N, C-alpha and C positions, 0 to 999 in steps of 0.2 A: 915833293909834294906828291909829283907824279908816281913815285915808288909808292908811296904811301894808298893811292888810290889803285894802281895796278894790285897792292897786295889785299885791299880791301875787293876787289874786283873778282880776284882770282879765290880769297874766299868764299865770297856770296856764291861763286860757281859751283865750289865742292861741296857748300852745303847744300844749295838747292840740287846738285846733283845726287845725293846721299838722299835728300828728301823725296825724291824722285824715284829712285830706286826703289826707297822703302815703301812707297805708296803700291805704284804698280807691280813691285814683287809680291806683296801682299795679298794684293788683287788678284794677279796669275796664279799665285800658288793655291788659293782658294776655285780658281777657275778649272785650274788643274786638277784637283781634289775631286773636283764635282762632275770631271768630265769620266774620269775615273771608275767613279761611284755608280755613273750610270752604265759605263760598259760591264761593269760586275755585276750587276744588278739585272741587265739581259742575261748573261750567261747564269744566273740565278734561277732565272724566270725558264731557262732553256731545263736545267734540272727539275725545276719544278713539274715541267711537262713529263719527266721520265718517271716522276712519283705518282702522277694521274695516271700514266698507261699503266703501271702496274696494277694502281689502286683500283683502276677500272676493270681489268682483268678478272682480278680477285672479287671483286662486287659481282661480275656476269658469273663466276662459278657457285657464288653464295645464294645466287635467285634474286634474292630481293631485300629490300632496307632489313627486316626483321632478321634477316638471316645474318647481313654483315656487323648489326648493333649487337646481337647475340656472338658473333665472332671475336668482335676486341673486347667484349666484355669477359669473354673467356680468358683473353690474354692480359686482365687488370688494366687495359687502355680506356681512361673513363670517357664516357659519353660525348660530353663536350670536347674535349680534346680530340677527339677521334671523330669528330662533324665532317671536318673536310674531306675524310678518306670515305666517308659514309657516302657523304652525297655526290660523292665522281659519278660523273655517268658510265655505266657498266659497258664494258668493251670486248670483245672476241679476240684482239691482237694486244701485241704481239703474242705469238706462241711463246713458252717458257722453256727455258733449255735447261737440260737436257731432255728429249721426250720421255714420258713414263713410261716405264717396262713391266708395271703390274698386268697379272692375264686379267683380271677381274675390273670390274666398270668402278667397284668400291675403292680398291686398291689404287687405281689410274687417279680416280678423284683426290685420294688422300694424298699421293706423291704430287700433283697439278698443284694443291693448296700450300703445299710445302716450297715447291719449288717459287710460287709467286710471291708468297709471303717474305722468302728468302730476299728474293728480288726487290719487292718493297721494302724491308727493313735495309738495305744497302741503298738504294736509290735515297731513301728520307733521311739518313745518315749524312751520306754525302750532301744534299738539300742545307741541311742543318748546320754541319760542322767543316763541310769540306773533305777534301781527298786527303787521306793520310800518308800517301806514297808518292809526297813531293819533293822534287828532286833541290836541294837548296843550291845548288850552284848554276839553277835555271834562272834567271833575272828576268824573263821576258815577259811582257804585259799578260800573254796569254797562260803561263805557269802560275798566275796565282789563283789559288784555289777560292774560287766563289762560293758563298754560302748565306745563308739567310742570317744566322748569327754576326758575321763579318759586316753583311750590310749594317744591319742594326747598330753595330757598334761605329761604323764610320760616319755614318748620320750622327751620332752624337758629337763625334768628335770634329767633324767639318762645320757644324751648326755653333762649337764653341769657338771655331776661328772665325766664322762669319761674325760673331757676337763682338770678338777682338777687332775685327777688321771696321766694322761700323762704329764703334766706340773710339778707337783710337786713330783712327785713320777716315776721318770723313772729308769728305772733298772740298766741302765747304769753308772747311777750316783750313786746309790744304792751302787752298786759293787765297785764303787772307792772310796767311804766313807767307806765301809768295810777295802778295801785294806791298807786303812791309819792307821788301828790300828795294823798290821801285821810288823812288823820292816821288816822281811824277803821281804815280796811281796813289801812293799814300798821302798824297795832299788833296787829292780827288775824293778818297776814301772818309776824309773829315767831314766833306762836304756832303758824300752819298751813302754814308754809311748806313743809314736804314733801309736805303734800296737794295745795297749790296748784301745786307744781312736777310731780307728776304730772301733774295734772289740764293744766297747760299741755303739757308733752309730748305729751299725747294731743289736744289741739287743735292743737298742730302737726301731729301726723300727719294728723288728719281735714281739714283745709283746706289744705291744701299743694297744689300746683299738679303734676300729674304729668306730665312731660315728654312731647312728642307723636311719635308713632311715624309716620314717612312711609310706610310700608308699610301701615298703617290705610285710607290714603286709595284702597289698591288702583288706582293710576294704573299702566297698561300700560307698561313701560320700551322703548318702539318706539325703532329705531335710526334714527341719520343716514342720510338716503339722496342719492346723489348727483344733481346738478340734470338735468333729462331732455336738456338740451341738450347736457351733457357727456358722456353715455352714450348719445345716440342712436344714432351707427354700433354701437355694439356691442350697442344693444337690436334695432334693424331684421336685423344677422346674427344673431343669436340666434331671432327671431322665424320669419325663413326657412328656417334649418335645423330649427328645432322642428315646424313646419307639414309640411316635407317627411317628417319622421320619422312625424308623427301626423295626416295629412291626411284621413283618414277622420273621428275623433272630431272633432278642430276644425272641420272643413268641416260636420258636424252640427250644432253647437255654435254658429256664424256664423250656419246658414241660419235656425236657431231665432230667433237676437238680430236679425237682419234680417225677421223676421215681424213680432216686437214693434215695432220702429222705424215698420214700416208702419202696424201697428195703434193706436200711442201717438196 
C-alpha cells in the first residue's frame, strides 16, 4: 500500500511539474518575445529619425510643401504614400556628404538634391526592410536588423501566441486541475465550486494577455522609394526646371549651405 501511495505521489509530482513548466514556460516565452519586440521597435524608431532627418533636409532644399509634392510626384511616388515625408519639418542639418563640387549654384542645387535623395532612399530602405549586410554568425541581440516590416510580422506572430496561451493555458483552469490532485481541496471544491468558479473567471481576466496593437509603437509608415539610379534622369530634369522657377530663393539657400560647408 505504501509503495502504491509513493507511486501516486511521484506521479502526481511529475504531472504537476510538467504542467507548471508548460504553464510558466508558455507565459515566459510571451514575455520574452514582447521584451524583444519592444527593444527592436525602439531601434526601428531610431532608424525612423534618420529618415526624418534626410527628408527634412530635402524639404529645406525644395523650399515649401508645393515643391516637395511636385518632387515626389515627378518620381511617381503617390501623394498619400509620400505624405509622411512631405509633412516632415524642414531642417538645415546635417549637411550631406560629399560636399558639392559644382561651380554654379544651379549645379550645386542639383548635386545636393541627388545626394540627399540617395541618403533618404538608403535610410528609408533600411527602415522598412532592415540592413542587407547582416553577419549570419553574429547571434547577439544588437545584430538583429530591426525594421518596420519585421515589427509588423512579429506583432502578428506574438498575438497568435497570446491567443493560444489565453485559450489553452487559462490560470483558473490550471488551478482547478491542480486542486483535483488534493483530496482535501477536492472535497471542499464540491461545496464551494460556485465561489471557486467565480474566482477562476476573475483570475483568467486579470492574468490574460492583451493583444499587442501595432499602432502603439508609433512607427511612421514611410513609403517605398524608387532607387536613385532609376530616377536620376527625372530627378535632374525636375531640379533644372524647379531651379529656373525659383532661382532667387534656391540660390540664397545654396549660398548659405556652401558657406556652412566652408566653415565646417
